[in-house]
C-alpha positions, 0 to 999 in steps of 0.5 A, a space after each residue: 344112359 344109352 348112346 340111343 338115349 343120348 341122342 334122342 335127349 339131344 333131339 328133345 332138348 332142341 325140341 323142348 327149348 323155348 324159342 324166344 326171338 331174342 336171346 342175350 348171352 351175357 359172359 359170365 366168365 371170370 373176367 367179365 364177372 370181375 367187371 360186373 357181368 352178373 349185375 348186368 344179366 340181373 338188370 337185364 332179367 329185371 328189365 325184361 319182366 317189367 316189360 313182360 317180355 319173358 317169352 320174347 327174350 332169354 337172358 343167358 350166362 355164357 362163358 368167355 367171349 374172348 375180348 376180356 379188355 372189353 368187357 362186360 361182353 354180351 351178344 344179342 341173337 338172332 341179330 349177331 350184335 356184340 355189346 362191350 363194356 356194358 353197365 347195369 345202366 345200359 339195360 333198358 336201352 338194350 332191351 328196347 333196341 331188340 329187333 330195332 337198330 342197335 345201340 350204337 355206342 356199345 356195339 363191338 364190331 363183331 368182324 374185326 380181326 380179333 375174331 375173324 382170324 381166329 379158328 376155335 376147336 377148344 373154343 368152340 362152345 365158350 360164349 355159346 352155351 351155359 357151362 351150367 346146364 348139361 343139356 346145353 353141351 348135349 345139344 351141341 354134340 356134346 358127349 356123342 364122341 363118348 358114346 360113339 367110342 363106346 359103341 363102335 371103337 375099340 381102345 386101340 382104335 380110339 389111341 390110333 385116331 388121336 395118334 393119327 391126329 398129330 396132337 401133342 401136349 398142351 401143357 408145355 412139353 408138346 410130347 406126342 399125346 398118342 404115344 403117352 396114351 399107348 404108353 399107359 394102354 400097354 403098361 401092365 397092373 391092375 389099376 390105373 388113373 387119369 389125371 387132369 392137370 389144371 394146375 395152371 400157374 403162369 403169370 399171365 396165364 388164364 386159358 385152363 381156367 377159362 375152358 374149365 369155367 366155359 366148357 367144363 363137360 368137354 373137359 370130362 369127356 376127353 378124360 373119360 375117353 381117354 380112361 376108356 383107351 388106357 384101361 382106367 376106371 377113376 380119374 382125378 382133375 387137380 385143379 387151383 383153389 384159387 379158381 373158385 368159379 371153375 371148381 364149382 362149375 366142374 363140381 356141378 358138372 360131375 354131378 350133372 353127368 353122373 345123374 344121366 349116366 355119362 360118368 360113373 358106372 355102366 356108363 352109356 349102358 356098357 361095362 365100361 365105368 369111369 369116376 372123376 373126383 376133384 383135388 384142389 391144389 394150394 397154388 404152388 407152381 411146382 405141382 404143374 410138374 407131374 410128379 410133383 402133382 402125384 405127390 401132391 395128390 397122395 397126400 405128400 409134399 409136392 416136390 418132384 421126383 427123379 424120372 424115370 420111371 415115368 408116371 405112364 408106368 409108375 404114377 399114382 400110388 404106383 400105378 400106370 397113370 396118365 397125365 395131360 392138361 386141360 386144353 389136351 383133353 379138350 381137343 378130344 372130343 372133337 378129333 374123335 368126332 371129325 376124325 384124326 386126319 381132319 385134326 392133322 390138316 390144320 396146323 403145321 407139319 409138326 404141330 398140328 391143330 390150334 392153340 389157345 393163348 392168354 394175350 395180355 401186356 402192351 397190346 390193345 385186344 387182350 384176352 383168350 384166343 384161339 389160333 391155327 398152328 403156324 400163324 405168325 406172331 405179327 397176326 397175333 400181336 398186330 391183327 388179332 391183338 390190334 397192335 401197340 397202344 399209345 403210339 409205342 413200339 413193339 419191343 418183344 413178346 414172352 411166351 411159355 411163362 417163367 419157363 420160356 423166353 422174349 422174342 424180339 422183333 425180328 422174329 415176328 413173322 416166325 410161325 407159332 409152333 413148337 419147334 420154331 419157338 424152340 429155335 429162337 430160345 422160347 418154349 410154347 408153354 401152356 399159352 401165355 403170351 406177354 406183349 412188351 413195348 419200348 417202355 420195358 426194360 428187359 432186364 427187369 422182366 428177367 428179374 421178374 420171372 427169376 423172382 417168381 422162380 425163387 418163390 415157387 422153387 421147392 427147395 428139393 435140388 440145390 441147383 434150383 433152390 441156391 442157383 435161382 436165388 444167386 441169379 436173382 441176387 445178381 439180376 437185382 445188382 444189374 438193375 441198381 447200377 452196382 454190378 460189374 461185368 464180372 457179375 454178368 460172367 457169373 450170372 451166365 455161368 449160373 444160367 448153365 448150371 441151373 438148366 444141366 443140373 436141376 432136377 425139374 423143369 422148373 429149374 431146368 428152364 428158369 434160366 431161360 428168361 435170362 438167356 433169351 434177354 441176353 442172347 437179343 438184349 445184351 446191350 441193356 445188361 451192358 447199359 445197366 452195368 457200364 453206363 449205369 443208365 436204364 434205357 427204358 427208364 424203369 431201373 432206379 440206379 443207386 449212383 
């Protein structure tokens, strides 16, 4: 398919699209599906058929609408009415209300801060398009960025545009994307690869899964543009096998794109070819580390290796390899369409654009959000998140998963960006954000994340394999009321040892939850050790 044919396809889809008076968009992402949205969609379709309204109303499955706590969600267009917690029994009333007064008891106010304070770039198609129809994606300017790149830009011009945007990797470390692309482009070798890291494993994180379920073509388009820029012809999408819906929609999207000549050989009628294959991960957290991920794709045990050499120079099967995560690739097409300067105008001086977070824990509005970099934690938790439920007080927010830290109340007005989070002992991570109130014991929280690290350690290096186990043992003694102050001193010593001597990022960052809770909630550790009491009433003391 040539760029001109792509444009004509988008125009013809718009023209050929039936124009029912009403369209009911039902969320069919994993969260709402688990609450029964597929049954609701079927009930709506049956109700419409029984009333003979097939030409008047379309029921459409769409990606994540964001407010997962209120699912199943649906949006009725053109009225713009959103309904929450819908059941199959509500179908007759909803169909009856089309063009009339809405079903008041089901209305979810679309003007609430949860929706109005977000800024959507990555999620702009979520809740809008049917993720299983490439025509829907193309009608929303899908693949126009790829067509423009192939028609008008050199690989270096693409890299320059990404560099100008200031995009940093959304996988956690925040490495400048343009610099990484440039390094791979300059690397020699007869073959190069592009890998999308979709091995999302942080507790409480579901950003990448939602993006893949809601807008899979966006990620594929970003990968294809990256491949053109660095000179690769083969890509791999490494995704967790525990994400069956995302895998299914990715496979569908790849077949559709290949059928239209948007992936595969001679893309858009040019000499550029790019093939994408899916590799399923078995759920090992360490495979989120890029060298362990590469080993897994090569069919080896998923363990990291020392760096350098970095994958940009010596990656998959020894060839230069570009690795970015799902959200990073999902930002690429909008940057090409709107320009790097546009993207750079959003966010802070050193953290450009937006960030997708999975907002979870003790907060009223849990779900998937996208906010501009620089927004404060208070705005996220109290405006978008709706605050702490049941009259409880905010205590801390954990960002960055098991590699991150717990941020106390005194930093609620801190801007959320890479550098600010690092200054207070946490990290951006891939976007998990867990809110806690005063019913949470911070020592128990640190123990939970350490237990996770012990289970997920690949065992290759001694500091991580043995050190995390010893740290968990000491935390268990503290929460049981059996520890001494000497144990606390040993715990702090182990934090330093594991942090500075582990082989990969998993081990190097494993002490972070302990270090941050010791920094801001040290009195809770002392209460467990000296007073034999858990201030939050969570831990069961043995004496």
